[in-house]
C-alpha positions in Angstrom: 0.0 0.0 0.0 1.0 3.6 -0.6 -0.4 5.5 2.3 -0.5 9.3 2.5 -1.7 12.1 4.7 -3.2 14.9 2.7 -4.5 18.4 3.3 -3.4 21.6 5.1 -0.6 21.5 7.6 -2.0 20.2 10.9 -5.3 19.1 9.3 -4.1 16.2 7.3 -6.4 13.3 6.5 -5.4 9.7 5.8 -5.4 8.5 2.3 -4.2 5.8 -0.1 -2.8 6.0 -3.6 -4.5 3.3 -5.8 -3.0 1.4 -8.7 -3.9 4.1 -11.1 -2.1 6.8 -9.1 -5.3 8.3 -7.8 -5.9 9.5 -4.2 -8.6 7.8 -2.2 -9.8 8.8 1.2 -9.4 6.5 4.3 -11.0 8.7 6.9 -13.9 6.2 7.4 -11.4 3.4 8.2 -8.6 5.0 10.2 -8.5 8.3 12.1 -4.9 9.2 11.0 -1.6 7.6 10.3 0.3 8.1 13.5 2.3 6.1 16.1 -1.0 5.4 17.8 -2.6 3.9 14.7 0.3 2.5 12.7 -0.4 -1.0 14.0 -3.8 -0.8 12.3 -2.6 -0.3 8.7 -2.3 -4.0 8.0 -6.1 -4.3 8.1 -6.4 -1.6 5.4 -5.2 -4.2 2.9 -8.5 -5.9 3.1 -10.4 -2.9 1.8 -11.8 -2.8 -1.7 -9.9 0.1 -3.1 -12.4 0.9 -5.8 -15.1 1.5 -3.1 -13.0 4.1 -1.3 -13.9 7.7 -2.0 -11.8 9.4 -4.7 -10.3 12.8 -3.7 -10.4 15.3 -6.5 -8.2 18.3 -7.1 -4.5 18.9 -6.4 -3.7 18.0 -2.8 -0.8 18.8 -0.5 0.8 15.7 1.0 2.0 16.1 4.5 4.5 13.8 6.2 3.1 10.3 5.7 3.3 9.7 9.5 2.0 12.3 12.0 3.3 12.9 15.5 6.6 11.2 14.8 8.4 10.2 18.0 12.1 10.1 17.1 13.6 11.3 13.9 17.0 9.5 13.7 19.6 9.9 11.0 22.6 7.8 10.0 25.6 9.7 8.8 28.4 8.7 6.3 26.6 5.5 5.4 27.9 5.3 1.8 31.6 4.9 1.4 31.8 7.1 -1.6 29.9 9.9 0.2 32.3 9.6 3.1 35.2 9.9 0.6 33.9 13.0 -1.0 33.6 14.7 2.4 37.1 13.6 3.5 35.7 11.5 6.4 36.7 8.1 7.5 34.3 5.2 7.2 32.6 4.7 10.6 33.0 1.5 12.5 29.4 1.6 13.7 26.3 3.4 12.4 26.9 7.1 13.0 23.7 8.3 14.7 22.5 11.9 15.1 19.0 13.2 15.8 17.0 15.7 13.7 14.6 17.9 15.6 10.9 17.0 14.9 10.2 20.7 14.3 12.2 20.3 11.0 9.6 17.9 9.6 7.6 19.1 6.6 5.7 17.4 3.7 7.4 16.1 0.6 6.7 19.1 -1.6 6.6 21.9 1.0 9.0 24.8 0.7 12.5 24.5 2.2 13.8 27.7 3.9 17.4 28.8 4.1 18.2 30.1 7.5 19.2 33.8 7.9 22.8 34.4 6.9 23.3 30.8 5.8 25.6 30.3 2.8 26.2 26.6 3.0 22.7 24.9 3.0 23.0 21.5 1.3 20.9 18.6 0.1 20.8 14.8 0.9 18.4 12.3 -0.6 17.9 9.3 1.8 15.9 6.2 2.3 13.6 6.6 5.2 12.4 3.7 7.4 9.3 3.9 9.5 9.2 1.6 12.5 5.9 -0.4 12.9 6.2 -2.0 16.3 8.2 -1.8 19.5 11.7 -3.0 18.9 14.3 -3.7 21.6 17.3 -6.0 21.4 16.3 -7.0 17.9 18.5 -9.4 15.9 19.7 -8.4 12.4 17.8 -11.4 11.1 14.5 -10.3 12.5 15.0 -6.5 12.2 12.9 -6.0 9.0 9.9 -7.5 10.7 9.7 -4.4 12.8 9.4 -2.1 9.7 6.0 -0.6 8.9 7.2 0.8 5.6 9.6 3.0 3.7 9.6 6.6 2.5 11.9 9.4 1.1 13.8 11.8 3.3 15.7 14.9 2.3 18.3 15.4 5.1 18.7 19.1 4.3 21.9 20.3 6.1 23.5 23.6 7.0 27.2 22.7 6.8 28.6 25.7 8.8 26.1 25.0 11.6 26.9 21.3 11.4 30.7 21.4 11.5 31.9 24.8 12.7 29.6 25.7 15.5 30.6 24.0 18.7 28.5 20.9 19.4 27.0 18.0 17.6 25.7 17.7 14.0 22.1 18.3 15.2 22.6 22.1 15.0 23.1 21.9 11.2 20.4 19.3 10.6 17.5 20.7 12.6 16.7 24.1 11.1 13.0 24.6 10.3 11.9 22.8 7.1 15.1 20.7 7.0 13.2 17.4 7.2 11.0 16.8 4.2 9.4 13.3 4.4 7.2 11.5 2.0 5.1 11.7 -0.1 4.1 8.1 0.6 4.5 5.5 3.3 5.0 2.4 1.2 4.3 -0.7 3.3 7.0 -3.2 3.9 5.3 -5.9 1.7 5.7 -3.8 -1.4 9.5 -3.3 -1.0 10.9 -6.8 -1.4 14.5 -5.7 -0.9 15.3 -2.3 0.7 18.9 -2.9 -0.2 18.2 -2.6 -4.0 16.6 0.8 -4.4 17.8 3.5 -6.8 18.1 7.0 -5.3 18.5 10.3 -7.1 18.4 14.1 -6.5 18.2 16.8 -9.2 18.9 20.5 -8.6 17.3 22.8 -11.1 17.0 19.9 -13.5 20.6 18.8 -13.2 21.4 15.4 -11.7 23.5 15.8 -8.5 23.1 12.5 -6.7 22.8 9.0 -8.0 23.0 5.9 -5.9 21.6 2.6 -4.9 20.9 1.3 -1.4 23.0 -1.8 -2.2 26.0 0.4 -1.5 25.1 1.3 2.0 27.8 0.5 4.6 25.2 -0.6 7.1 22.0 -2.2 5.9 18.6 -1.2 7.1 18.5 -4.4 9.2 21.9 -3.7 10.7 20.9 -0.2 11.6 17.7 -1.2 13.3 19.4 -4.0 15.2 22.2 -1.8 16.3 20.0 1.1 17.5 17.7 -1.3 19.3 20.5 -2.6 21.5 20.8 0.9 23.1 17.2 2.2 23.2 13.7 1.2 22.3 12.4 2.0 18.9 8.7 2.7 18.9 5.9 2.7 16.2 6.2 5.8 14.1 9.8 6.4 14.7 11.7 7.4 11.5 15.3 6.5 10.6 16.9 8.3 7.7 19.6 5.9 6.5 22.3 8.0 4.9 23.0 9.6 1.5 25.0 8.7 -1.6 27.6 10.9 -3.1 26.9 14.2 -4.9 26.1 16.6 -2.0 27.0 20.2 -2.6 29.8 20.2 0.0 31.6 17.5 -1.9 31.8 19.2 -5.2 35.3 20.0 -6.4 37.1 22.3 -6.7 34.3 24.6 -5.4 31.4 23.4 -3.3 27.9 24.4 -4.4 25.0 25.2 -2.0 21.3 26.0 -2.2 20.2 29.5 -3.0 16.8 31.2 -3.2 14.7 30.0 -6.1 16.4 26.6 -6.5 14.3 23.5 -6.9 15.2 20.1 -5.5 13.7 16.9 -7.0 14.2 13.6 -5.2 13.3 10.1 -6.3 13.6 6.6 -4.8 12.4 3.6 -6.9 9.0 2.5 -5.7 8.7 5.3 -3.1 7.6 8.2 -5.3 9.0 11.7 -5.8 9.6 14.9 -3.8 9.9 18.4 -5.2 10.9 21.4 -3.0 11.3 25.0 -3.9 13.9 27.0 -1.8 13.3 30.4 -0.2 14.9 32.5 2.4 13.6 32.2 6.0 11.8 35.2 7.3 
């Protein structure tokens, strides 16, 4: 299933994308798609899709999960991305947190912080946890996944690397966490380690990759994190980015500017498109 939350910010309704790419309403069958209801999504598979109400007109898609608990990110998870940034390959999954206040919908506008000159892009596979996970083995880890989505780990490199503290500073600015458009349930993604990723900036391809090249697989990441703290339904893990970020461009790095357009794609998970503006 391709599940969505559509409508104005803070007023999203649950929906489903049918086999023809049309939006259908799920409001009569589930209140919302949140940590509190995510365990119920399996029963939606029994619905007759053609009997669900069609939603007309152009709709905004919000984050495919509302009230996200933890927004976790894995850094330097592609060796060629680590190389382009001059970083060593981590021995264990490199975890940082992204503030939930950064979360926006897949096609919402991204804002460059005041005085920022080094705001960057990162297309990433997002994993949504479906049930409580603690001390999970690598072999069982994918059983705890509700589904997959696209994340853009927008990053302010000066805040991230030059302001005293952790990476969180450069990762958590308002609008720096586009998620969606869909939550694609686990059964539709047979192998999360064989998905093509790409990001275009103003129509030019900047990032191309495949999740087969991840240093730590989705299963390894879930298992590793669950040894240290509990993962709960609705938690999101953004699993790292392939090469092609602005900071890695030689000889002169390239960063986002007002008026730019980012377009992100992951096979089977849909498409994101964000315009860039200056924060007020």
